[in-house]
The first five atom37 places (N, CA, C, CB, O) and aatype in JSON, in Angstrom:
{
  "aatype": [12, 9, 7, 9, 3, 10, 9, 11, 9, 3, 1, 12, 11, 1, 13, 9, 6, 1, 13, 7, 3, 5, 7, 10, 11, 11, 13, 10, 2, 10, 6, 6, 9, 11, 10, 19, 11, 2, 8, 1, 2, 0, 0, 7, 13, 17, 0, 0, 11, 6, 0, 4, 15, 11, 0, 10, 7, 4, 7, 9, 7, 1, 6, 4, 2, 13, 8, 3, 9, 15, 10, 16, 11, 15, 15, 11, 7, 0, 14, 10, 9, 16, 10, 15, 14, 11, 19, 5, 5, 0, 13, 2, 9, 16, 2, 16, 15, 19, 15, 9, 16, 8, 3, 7, 3, 18, 0, 9, 0, 19, 19, 0, 10, 8],
  "atom_mask": [
    [1, 1, 1, 1, 1],
    [1, 1, 1, 1, 1],
    [1, 1, 1, 0, 1],
    [1, 1, 1, 1, 1],
    [1, 1, 1, 1, 1],
    [1, 1, 1, 1, 1],
    [1, 1, 1, 1, 1],
    [1, 1, 1, 1, 1],
    [1, 1, 1, 1, 1],
    [1, 1, 1, 1, 1],
    [1, 1, 1, 1, 1],
    [1, 1, 1, 1, 1],
    [1, 1, 1, 1, 1],
    [1, 1, 1, 1, 1],
    [1, 1, 1, 1, 1],
    [1, 1, 1, 1, 1],
    [1, 1, 1, 1, 1],
    [1, 1, 1, 1, 1],
    [1, 1, 1, 1, 1],
    [1, 1, 1, 0, 1],
    [1, 1, 1, 1, 1],
    [1, 1, 1, 1, 1],
    [1, 1, 1, 0, 1],
    [1, 1, 1, 1, 1],
    [1, 1, 1, 1, 1],
    [1, 1, 1, 1, 1],
    [1, 1, 1, 1, 1],
    [1, 1, 1, 1, 1],
    [1, 1, 1, 1, 1],
    [1, 1, 1, 1, 1],
    [1, 1, 1, 1, 1],
    [1, 1, 1, 1, 1],
    [1, 1, 1, 1, 1],
    [1, 1, 1, 1, 1],
    [1, 1, 1, 1, 1],
    [1, 1, 1, 1, 1],
    [1, 1, 1, 1, 1],
    [1, 1, 1, 1, 1],
    [1, 1, 1, 1, 1],
    [1, 1, 1, 1, 1],
    [1, 1, 1, 1, 1],
    [1, 1, 1, 1, 1],
    [1, 1, 1, 1, 1],
    [1, 1, 1, 0, 1],
    [1, 1, 1, 1, 1],
    [1, 1, 1, 1, 1],
    [1, 1, 1, 1, 1],
    [1, 1, 1, 1, 1],
    [1, 1, 1, 1, 1],
    [1, 1, 1, 1, 1],
    [1, 1, 1, 1, 1],
    [1, 1, 1, 1, 1],
    [1, 1, 1, 1, 1],
    [1, 1, 1, 1, 1],
    [1, 1, 1, 1, 1],
    [1, 1, 1, 1, 1],
    [1, 1, 1, 0, 1],
    [1, 1, 1, 1, 1],
    [1, 1, 1, 0, 1],
    [1, 1, 1, 1, 1],
    [1, 1, 1, 0, 1],
    [1, 1, 1, 1, 1],
    [1, 1, 1, 1, 1],
    [1, 1, 1, 1, 1],
    [1, 1, 1, 1, 1],
    [1, 1, 1, 1, 1],
    [1, 1, 1, 1, 1],
    [1, 1, 1, 1, 1],
    [1, 1, 1, 1, 1],
    [1, 1, 1, 1, 1],
    [1, 1, 1, 1, 1],
    [1, 1, 1, 1, 1],
    [1, 1, 1, 1, 1],
    [1, 1, 1, 1, 1],
    [1, 1, 1, 1, 1],
    [1, 1, 1, 1, 1],
    [1, 1, 1, 0, 1],
    [1, 1, 1, 1, 1],
    [1, 1, 1, 1, 1],
    [1, 1, 1, 1, 1],
    [1, 1, 1, 1, 1],
    [1, 1, 1, 1, 1],
    [1, 1, 1, 1, 1],
    [1, 1, 1, 1, 1],
    [1, 1, 1, 1, 1],
    [1, 1, 1, 1, 1],
    [1, 1, 1, 1, 1],
    [1, 1, 1, 1, 1],
    [1, 1, 1, 1, 1],
    [1, 1, 1, 1, 1],
    [1, 1, 1, 1, 1],
    [1, 1, 1, 1, 1],
    [1, 1, 1, 1, 1],
    [1, 1, 1, 1, 1],
    [1, 1, 1, 1, 1],
    [1, 1, 1, 1, 1],
    [1, 1, 1, 1, 1],
    [1, 1, 1, 1, 1],
    [1, 1, 1, 1, 1],
    [1, 1, 1, 1, 1],
    [1, 1, 1, 1, 1],
    [1, 1, 1, 1, 1],
    [1, 1, 1, 1, 1],
    [1, 1, 1, 0, 1],
    [1, 1, 1, 1, 1],
    [1, 1, 1, 1, 1],
    [1, 1, 1, 1, 1],
    [1, 1, 1, 1, 1],
    [1, 1, 1, 1, 1],
    [1, 1, 1, 1, 1],
    [1, 1, 1, 1, 1],
    [1, 1, 1, 1, 1],
    [1, 1, 1, 1, 1],
    [1, 1, 1, 1, 1]
  ],
  "atom_positions": [
    [[-68.04, 34.92, -23.66], [-68.06, 36.3, -23.2], [-66.76, 36.57, -22.34], [-69.38, 36.57, -22.35], [-66.79, 35.76, -21.42]],
    [[-65.78, 37.26, -22.25], [-64.79, 37.79, -21.76], [-64.83, 39.12, -21.13], [-64.0, 37.74, -22.6], [-65.33, 40.11, -21.66]],
    [[-64.24, 39.07, -19.87], [-64.45, 40.64, -19.15], [-62.85, 40.63, -18.39], [0.0, 0.0, 0.0], [-62.24, 39.58, -18.15]],
    [[-62.41, 41.75, -18.13], [-61.18, 42.07, -17.75], [-61.28, 43.1, -16.5], [-60.43, 42.62, -18.97], [-62.3, 43.79, -16.41]],
    [[-60.33, 43.21, -15.61], [-60.58, 44.07, -14.86], [-59.1, 44.46, -14.22], [-61.68, 43.62, -13.99], [-58.34, 43.49, -14.25]],
    [[-58.6, 45.5, -13.71], [-57.38, 45.96, -13.24], [-57.7, 46.93, -11.99], [-56.59, 46.67, -14.43], [-58.5, 47.86, -12.14]],
    [[-57.03, 46.71, -10.72], [-57.18, 47.58, -9.64], [-56.06, 47.81, -8.86], [-58.12, 47.17, -8.85], [-55.47, 46.88, -8.33]],
    [[-55.72, 48.9, -8.75], [-54.43, 49.15, -7.84], [-54.44, 48.57, -6.69], [-54.17, 50.49, -7.5], [-55.56, 48.54, -6.18]],
    [[-53.74, 48.16, -6.17], [-53.61, 47.42, -4.87], [-53.91, 48.27, -3.56], [-52.15, 46.87, -4.77], [-54.66, 47.92, -2.65]],
    [[-53.09, 49.62, -3.67], [-53.3, 50.43, -2.63], [-54.6, 51.08, -2.49], [-52.38, 51.32, -2.66], [-54.9, 51.7, -1.48]],
    [[-55.39, 50.94, -3.49], [-56.77, 51.45, -3.46], [-57.51, 50.39, -2.36], [-57.5, 51.45, -5.11], [-58.28, 50.91, -1.55]],
    [[-57.31, 49.02, -2.3], [-57.9, 48.29, -1.7], [-57.32, 48.46, -0.22], [-57.86, 47.08, -2.34], [-58.06, 48.52, 0.76]],
    [[-56.04, 48.52, -0.15], [-55.58, 48.99, 1.14], [-56.18, 49.97, 1.86], [-54.46, 49.38, 1.05], [-56.44, 49.76, 3.04]],
    [[-56.41, 50.95, 1.36], [-56.99, 52.18, 1.72], [-58.58, 51.86, 2.07], [-56.77, 53.27, 0.48], [-59.25, 52.33, 2.99]],
    [[-58.88, 51.15, 1.31], [-60.33, 50.91, 1.75], [-60.75, 49.9, 2.94], [-61.01, 50.41, 0.56], [-61.78, 50.04, 3.61]],
    [[-59.82, 48.89, 3.09], [-59.65, 48.03, 4.16], [-59.35, 48.84, 5.41], [-58.59, 47.02, 3.86], [-60.03, 48.62, 6.42]],
    [[-58.3, 49.85, 5.44], [-57.96, 50.4, 6.54], [-59.34, 51.55, 6.99], [-56.44, 51.06, 6.24], [-59.67, 51.94, 8.11]],
    [[-59.81, 51.79, 5.94], [-61.01, 52.88, 6.28], [-62.27, 52.15, 6.94], [-61.58, 53.68, 4.8], [-62.82, 52.58, 7.95]],
    [[-62.72, 50.92, 6.21], [-64.11, 50.41, 6.56], [-63.71, 48.92, 7.14], [-65.24, 50.37, 5.11], [-64.68, 48.34, 7.62]],
    [[-62.64, 48.3, 7.19], [-62.18, 47.15, 7.7], [-63.17, 45.89, 7.22], [0.0, 0.0, 0.0], [-63.35, 45.78, 6.01]],
    [[-63.76, 45.02, 8.06], [-64.43, 43.83, 7.47], [-65.81, 44.42, 6.98], [-64.61, 42.56, 8.59], [-66.34, 43.97, 5.96]],
    [[-66.42, 45.5, 7.8], [-67.46, 45.88, 7.18], [-67.57, 46.38, 5.76], [-67.85, 46.64, 7.87], [-68.57, 46.31, 5.05]],
    [[-66.41, 46.91, 5.45], [-66.31, 47.24, 3.94], [-66.08, 45.92, 3.01], [0.0, 0.0, 0.0], [-66.69, 45.75, 1.96]],
    [[-65.21, 45.08, 3.47], [-65.11, 43.57, 2.67], [-66.76, 43.05, 2.68], [-63.92, 42.21, 3.69], [-67.23, 42.73, 1.58]],
    [[-67.52, 42.97, 3.69], [-68.89, 42.47, 3.54], [-69.41, 43.04, 2.4], [-69.75, 42.74, 4.67], [-70.1, 42.23, 1.78]],
    [[-69.35, 44.14, 1.91], [-70.06, 44.84, 0.84], [-69.8, 44.09, -0.48], [-69.6, 46.33, 0.74], [-70.6, 44.2, -1.41]],
    [[-68.79, 43.41, -0.55], [-68.46, 42.9, -1.94], [-68.12, 41.52, -1.89], [-67.33, 43.64, -2.6], [-68.15, 40.85, -2.92]],
    [[-67.71, 40.9, -0.51], [-67.38, 39.38, -0.21], [-68.38, 38.92, 0.65], [-65.97, 39.12, 0.48], [-68.89, 39.67, 1.48]],
    [[-68.78, 37.53, 0.51], [-69.41, 36.71, 1.32], [-68.56, 36.35, 2.51], [-69.84, 35.59, 0.6], [-67.4, 36.76, 2.57]],
    [[-69.15, 35.52, 3.57], [-67.97, 35.24, 4.73], [-67.11, 34.16, 4.56], [-68.52, 34.98, 6.07], [-66.16, 33.98, 5.32]],
    [[-67.38, 33.36, 3.54], [-66.42, 32.29, 3.12], [-65.36, 33.06, 2.32], [-67.12, 31.09, 2.22], [-64.18, 32.82, 2.58]],
    [[-65.64, 33.81, 1.53], [-64.63, 34.49, 0.61], [-63.87, 35.44, 1.6], [-65.37, 35.35, -0.69], [-62.7, 35.59, 1.25]],
    [[-64.23, 36.1, 2.71], [-63.68, 36.91, 3.82], [-62.4, 35.87, 4.32], [-64.96, 37.28, 5.13], [-61.24, 36.28, 4.3]],
    [[-62.7, 34.69, 4.71], [-61.96, 33.74, 5.1], [-60.7, 33.46, 4.28], [-62.74, 32.71, 5.21], [-59.6, 33.23, 4.76]],
    [[-61.01, 33.5, 2.9], [-59.85, 33.52, 2.0], [-58.89, 34.59, 1.85], [-60.28, 33.36, 0.85], [-57.75, 34.48, 1.4]],
    [[-59.4, 35.55, 2.23], [-58.63, 36.7, 1.87], [-57.75, 37.1, 3.14], [-59.61, 37.89, 1.39], [-58.17, 37.51, 4.23]],
    [[-56.35, 36.89, 2.74], [-55.34, 36.96, 3.75], [-54.8, 38.24, 3.97], [-54.31, 36.12, 3.48], [-54.35, 38.48, 5.08]],
    [[-54.77, 39.37, 2.86], [-54.29, 40.74, 2.92], [-55.02, 41.41, 1.65], [-52.57, 40.83, 2.87], [-55.68, 40.83, 0.79]],
    [[-54.76, 42.65, 1.75], [-55.22, 43.62, 0.81], [-55.01, 43.24, -0.61], [-54.58, 44.88, 1.07], [-55.75, 43.63, -1.51]],
    [[-53.98, 42.47, -0.78], [-53.62, 42.11, -2.22], [-54.53, 40.78, -2.71], [-51.91, 41.76, -2.29], [-54.8, 40.56, -3.89]],
    [[-54.91, 40.02, -1.67], [-56.01, 39.2, -2.08], [-57.39, 39.86, -2.33], [-56.17, 38.21, -1.09], [-58.19, 39.48, -3.19]],
    [[-57.54, 40.67, -1.66], [-58.95, 41.19, -1.51], [-59.08, 42.13, -2.92], [-59.17, 42.15, 0.06], [-60.07, 42.12, -3.64]],
    [[-57.89, 42.92, -3.15], [-57.98, 43.45, -4.75], [-58.11, 42.55, -5.7], [-56.84, 44.16, -5.24], [-58.74, 42.98, -6.67]],
    [[-57.68, 41.26, -5.79], [-57.67, 40.3, -6.67], [-59.31, 39.75, -6.79], [0.0, 0.0, 0.0], [-59.94, 39.51, -7.82]],
    [[-59.71, 39.63, -5.48], [-61.15, 39.39, -5.7], [-61.94, 40.33, -6.08], [-61.71, 38.96, -4.71], [-62.92, 39.94, -6.72]],
    [[-61.84, 41.6, -5.89], [-62.65, 42.69, -6.49], [-62.39, 42.67, -8.04], [-62.27, 44.14, -5.84], [-63.33, 42.62, -8.83]],
    [[-61.22, 42.71, -8.4], [-61.08, 42.61, -9.77], [-61.88, 41.32, -10.68], [-59.59, 42.52, -9.89], [-62.44, 41.48, -11.77]],
    [[-61.78, 40.11, -9.95], [-62.72, 39.22, -10.45], [-64.07, 39.35, -10.64], [-62.65, 38.35, -9.84], [-64.73, 39.05, -11.64]],
    [[-64.51, 39.92, -9.4], [-66.1, 40.11, -9.64], [-66.34, 41.27, -10.6], [-66.93, 40.44, -8.2], [-67.32, 41.2, -11.34]],
    [[-65.65, 42.17, -10.64], [-65.72, 43.3, -11.87], [-65.57, 42.66, -13.05], [-64.6, 44.46, -11.86], [-66.49, 42.79, -13.85]],
    [[-64.66, 42.01, -13.37], [-64.35, 41.23, -14.68], [-65.64, 40.64, -15.03], [-63.18, 40.06, -14.55], [-66.26, 40.92, -16.06]],
    [[-66.07, 39.75, -14.07], [-67.18, 38.94, -14.28], [-68.33, 39.59, -14.76], [-67.49, 38.3, -13.17], [-68.91, 39.15, -15.76]],
    [[-68.81, 40.8, -14.03], [-69.94, 41.77, -14.25], [-69.64, 42.19, -15.86], [-69.89, 43.2, -13.05], [-70.55, 42.29, -16.68]],
    [[-68.44, 42.39, -16.13], [-68.1, 42.83, -17.5], [-68.37, 41.97, -18.57], [-66.82, 43.11, -17.6], [-68.73, 42.27, -19.71]],
    [[-68.12, 40.73, -18.03], [-68.25, 39.73, -19.09], [-69.93, 39.44, -19.3], [-67.36, 38.29, -18.63], [-70.44, 39.09, -20.36]],
    [[-70.45, 39.62, -18.36], [-71.99, 39.31, -18.57], [-72.67, 40.75, -19.32], [-72.79, 38.96, -16.87], [-73.84, 40.74, -19.73]],
    [[-71.89, 41.79, -19.42], [-72.24, 42.93, -20.04], [-73.17, 43.82, -19.35], [0.0, 0.0, 0.0], [-73.92, 44.57, -19.97]],
    [[-73.13, 43.76, -17.88], [-74.03, 44.59, -17.31], [-73.53, 45.36, -16.18], [-75.1, 43.89, -16.95], [-74.25, 46.12, -15.54]],
    [[-72.22, 45.14, -15.93], [-71.63, 45.62, -14.89], [-72.34, 45.35, -13.53], [0.0, 0.0, 0.0], [-73.42, 44.75, -13.51]],
    [[-71.73, 45.8, -12.38], [-72.28, 45.42, -10.94], [-73.61, 46.36, -10.85], [-71.07, 45.78, -9.57], [-73.54, 47.59, -10.98]],
    [[-74.77, 45.68, -10.64], [-75.87, 46.84, -10.27], [-77.12, 45.72, -10.06], [0.0, 0.0, 0.0], [-76.92, 44.66, -9.48]],
    [[-78.26, 46.06, -10.55], [-79.34, 45.3, -10.57], [-79.42, 43.88, -11.03], [-80.1, 45.92, -11.19], [-79.87, 42.94, -10.37]],
    [[-78.89, 43.83, -12.33], [-78.88, 42.26, -12.88], [-77.93, 41.53, -12.26], [-78.59, 42.07, -14.39], [-78.03, 40.3, -12.29]],
    [[-76.83, 42.18, -11.58], [-75.83, 41.22, -10.95], [-75.33, 41.94, -9.98], [-74.71, 40.65, -11.82], [-74.96, 43.09, -10.22]],
    [[-75.25, 41.48, -8.92], [-74.66, 42.27, -7.82], [-73.34, 41.39, -7.11], [-75.93, 42.59, -6.67], [-73.18, 40.2, -7.36]],
    [[-72.54, 42.08, -6.29], [-71.36, 41.43, -6.01], [-71.55, 40.19, -5.36], [-70.55, 42.21, -5.28], [-70.73, 39.29, -5.55]],
    [[-72.74, 39.98, -4.46], [-72.88, 38.71, -3.94], [-73.63, 37.42, -4.64], [-73.48, 38.96, -2.83], [-73.95, 36.37, -4.1]],
    [[-73.81, 37.83, -6.05], [-74.36, 36.81, -7.15], [-72.97, 36.24, -7.68], [-75.37, 37.6, -8.5], [-72.94, 35.31, -8.48]],
    [[-71.98, 36.77, -7.24], [-70.65, 36.21, -7.91], [-69.85, 35.73, -6.71], [-69.75, 37.4, -8.82], [-69.59, 36.55, -5.83]],
    [[-69.39, 34.34, -6.58], [-68.78, 33.59, -5.32], [-67.46, 33.3, -6.03], [-69.68, 32.1, -4.69], [-67.37, 33.12, -7.24]],
    [[-66.42, 33.27, -5.15], [-65.15, 33.0, -5.47], [-64.8, 32.1, -4.39], [-64.28, 34.2, -5.63], [-65.09, 32.44, -3.25]],
    [[-64.09, 30.75, -4.63], [-63.59, 29.9, -3.9], [-62.32, 29.48, -4.6], [-64.52, 28.9, -3.62], [-62.16, 29.79, -5.78]],
    [[-61.39, 28.78, -3.92], [-60.23, 27.94, -4.4], [-60.36, 26.58, -4.79], [-59.32, 27.9, -3.49], [-61.24, 25.9, -4.26]],
    [[-59.63, 26.11, -5.62], [-59.62, 24.63, -5.72], [-58.53, 23.95, -4.71], [-59.3, 24.23, -7.26], [-57.77, 24.53, -3.93]],
    [[-58.66, 22.67, -4.94], [-57.73, 21.84, -3.94], [-56.21, 22.27, -4.01], [-57.8, 20.2, -4.31], [-55.46, 22.22, -3.03]],
    [[-55.81, 22.75, -5.37], [-54.67, 23.19, -5.67], [-54.36, 24.91, -5.63], [-54.5, 22.59, -6.94], [-53.44, 25.53, -6.18]],
    [[-55.31, 25.34, -4.92], [-55.08, 26.87, -4.8], [-55.94, 28.0, -5.93], [0.0, 0.0, 0.0], [-56.25, 29.18, -5.73]],
    [[-56.15, 27.16, -7.12], [-56.64, 27.97, -7.99], [-58.04, 28.67, -7.97], [-56.54, 27.33, -8.95], [-59.02, 27.98, -7.72]],
    [[-58.19, 30.03, -8.23], [-59.58, 30.59, -7.88], [-60.55, 30.26, -9.13], [-59.5, 32.29, -7.59], [-60.36, 30.33, -10.34]],
    [[-61.81, 29.8, -8.26], [-62.92, 29.38, -9.03], [-63.78, 30.31, -8.93], [-63.49, 28.18, -8.71], [-63.76, 31.14, -8.02]],
    [[-64.73, 30.29, -9.96], [-65.73, 31.34, -9.86], [-67.06, 31.01, -10.16], [-65.42, 32.37, -10.64], [-67.3, 30.44, -11.22]],
    [[-68.11, 31.33, -9.27], [-69.67, 30.72, -9.54], [-70.69, 31.82, -9.57], [-70.19, 29.65, -8.31], [-70.6, 32.88, -8.96]],
    [[-71.46, 31.52, -10.18], [-72.58, 32.65, -10.25], [-73.94, 32.24, -9.71], [-72.83, 33.11, -11.74], [-74.3, 31.11, -10.04]],
    [[-74.64, 32.84, -9.04], [-75.83, 32.55, -8.35], [-76.9, 31.89, -9.7], [-76.42, 34.11, -7.5], [-76.76, 32.1, -10.91]],
    [[-77.8, 31.19, -9.12], [-78.7, 30.51, -10.13], [-79.5, 31.67, -10.84], [-79.74, 29.41, -9.4], [-79.82, 31.54, -12.02]],
    [[-79.79, 32.66, -10.19], [-80.59, 33.79, -10.8], [-79.74, 34.31, -11.94], [-80.95, 34.98, -9.72], [-80.33, 34.62, -12.97]],
    [[-78.58, 34.43, -11.87], [-77.63, 34.91, -12.92], [-77.36, 33.9, -13.65], [-76.42, 35.5, -12.49], [-77.43, 34.26, -14.82]],
    [[-77.05, 32.7, -13.57], [-76.89, 31.77, -14.56], [-78.06, 31.72, -15.5], [-76.65, 30.49, -13.98], [-77.96, 31.68, -16.72]],
    [[-79.14, 31.74, -14.83], [-80.24, 31.54, -15.7], [-80.69, 32.56, -16.6], [-81.24, 31.25, -14.99], [-81.19, 32.32, -17.7]],
    [[-80.48, 33.82, -16.07], [-80.79, 34.99, -16.58], [-79.78, 35.25, -17.92], [-80.67, 36.05, -15.4], [-80.12, 36.01, -18.83]],
    [[-78.68, 34.63, -17.91], [-77.68, 34.97, -18.85], [-77.2, 33.65, -19.46], [-76.51, 35.79, -18.19], [-76.15, 33.59, -20.09]],
    [[-77.96, 32.61, -19.26], [-77.66, 31.24, -19.63], [-76.17, 30.79, -19.7], [-78.26, 31.0, -20.9], [-75.58, 30.41, -20.71]],
    [[-75.71, 30.91, -18.52], [-74.11, 30.82, -18.27], [-74.08, 29.13, -17.83], [-73.43, 32.09, -16.81], [-74.88, 28.73, -16.99]],
    [[-73.31, 28.43, -18.32], [-73.03, 26.96, -18.03], [-71.83, 26.89, -17.46], [-73.05, 26.04, -19.19], [-71.66, 26.26, -16.42]],
    [[-70.84, 27.56, -18.12], [-69.32, 27.29, -17.33], [-68.58, 28.63, -17.31], [-68.24, 26.09, -18.19], [-68.72, 29.5, -18.17]],
    [[-67.8, 28.7, -16.25], [-67.19, 29.96, -15.79], [-65.65, 29.66, -15.53], [-67.94, 30.51, -14.42], [-65.24, 28.6, -15.06]],
    [[-64.88, 30.69, -15.91], [-63.24, 30.75, -15.69], [-62.92, 31.67, -15.01], [-62.39, 30.9, -16.8], [-63.66, 32.66, -14.97]],
    [[-61.87, 31.64, -14.36], [-61.32, 33.02, -13.78], [-59.83, 32.7, -13.9], [-61.82, 33.44, -12.09], [-59.39, 31.55, -13.94]],
    [[-59.06, 33.85, -13.97], [-57.81, 33.74, -13.65], [-57.23, 35.33, -12.87], [-57.07, 33.28, -15.08], [-57.48, 36.37, -13.48]],
    [[-56.63, 35.39, -11.82], [-56.36, 36.49, -11.19], [-54.66, 36.43, -11.02], [-57.26, 36.54, -9.82], [-54.0, 35.42, -10.78]],
    [[-54.25, 37.54, -11.18], [-52.8, 37.69, -11.09], [-52.37, 39.22, -10.37], [-52.18, 37.54, -12.68], [-53.11, 40.2, -10.42]],
    [[-51.36, 39.2, -9.85], [-50.88, 40.44, -9.02], [-49.61, 40.73, -9.78], [-50.61, 40.16, -7.31], [-48.87, 39.82, -10.16]],
    [[-49.33, 42.13, -10.02], [-47.82, 42.56, -10.52], [-47.86, 43.91, -9.98], [-47.48, 42.55, -12.29], [-48.71, 44.77, -10.21]],
    [[-46.8, 43.99, -9.21], [-46.21, 45.23, -8.68], [-47.37, 45.77, -7.81], [0.0, 0.0, 0.0], [-47.72, 45.27, -6.75]],
    [[-47.95, 46.98, -8.45], [-49.0, 47.82, -7.63], [-50.27, 47.29, -8.18], [-48.9, 49.52, -7.8], [-51.22, 48.05, -7.97]],
    [[-50.58, 46.06, -8.92], [-51.77, 46.18, -9.5], [-52.29, 44.37, -9.35], [-51.55, 46.94, -11.19], [-51.51, 43.42, -9.47]],
    [[-53.61, 44.28, -9.11], [-54.13, 43.11, -9.27], [-55.22, 43.24, -10.44], [-54.66, 42.62, -7.93], [-56.02, 44.17, -10.59]],
    [[-55.05, 42.01, -11.32], [-55.62, 41.78, -12.72], [-56.3, 40.69, -12.62], [-54.68, 41.64, -13.83], [-55.8, 39.64, -12.22]],
    [[-57.55, 40.82, -12.98], [-58.39, 39.32, -13.29], [-59.04, 39.22, -14.68], [-59.71, 39.09, -12.19], [-59.57, 40.21, -15.19]],
    [[-59.0, 38.13, -15.23], [-60.05, 37.92, -16.48], [-60.99, 36.85, -16.17], [-59.33, 37.51, -17.89], [-60.66, 35.87, -15.5]],
    [[-62.12, 37.01, -16.65], [-63.34, 35.93, -16.68], [-63.69, 35.47, -17.93], [-64.63, 36.46, -16.13], [-63.81, 36.3, -18.83]],
    [[-63.88, 34.23, -18.17], [-64.42, 33.62, -19.37], [-65.79, 32.82, -18.8], [-63.22, 32.57, -20.12], [-65.83, 31.89, -17.99]],
    [[-66.87, 33.48, -19.48], [-68.47, 32.75, -19.29], [-68.84, 32.18, -20.6], [-69.8, 33.91, -18.86], [-68.55, 32.77, -21.63]],
    [[-69.52, 30.96, -20.61], [-69.98, 30.37, -21.52], [-71.4, 29.89, -21.29], [-69.14, 29.48, -21.8], [-71.99, 29.26, -22.16]]
  ]
}
């Protein structure tokens, strides 16, 4: 299953200016917030979580919320994505892959789930 999402980086900048850390806590856990260095990173994380929910075919909601999807970094700085046990079991997911990129005004993420 594959999902993709795109977000305008300025949208995330305005979101953070308006809601600050409280806004980030709506879609990121505390460890993810530590990884976010700026609004570009936050936009990439948002896109990755949205892309993951699209790969699952359910979107963000009752079956999978933002906090069921966790992002970390590998020792080389590559993004890694992990699903909560509840979501892994419900959707029979055994492997995850994520790619996040930024180009100009946009952040884009692609997620593959197996």
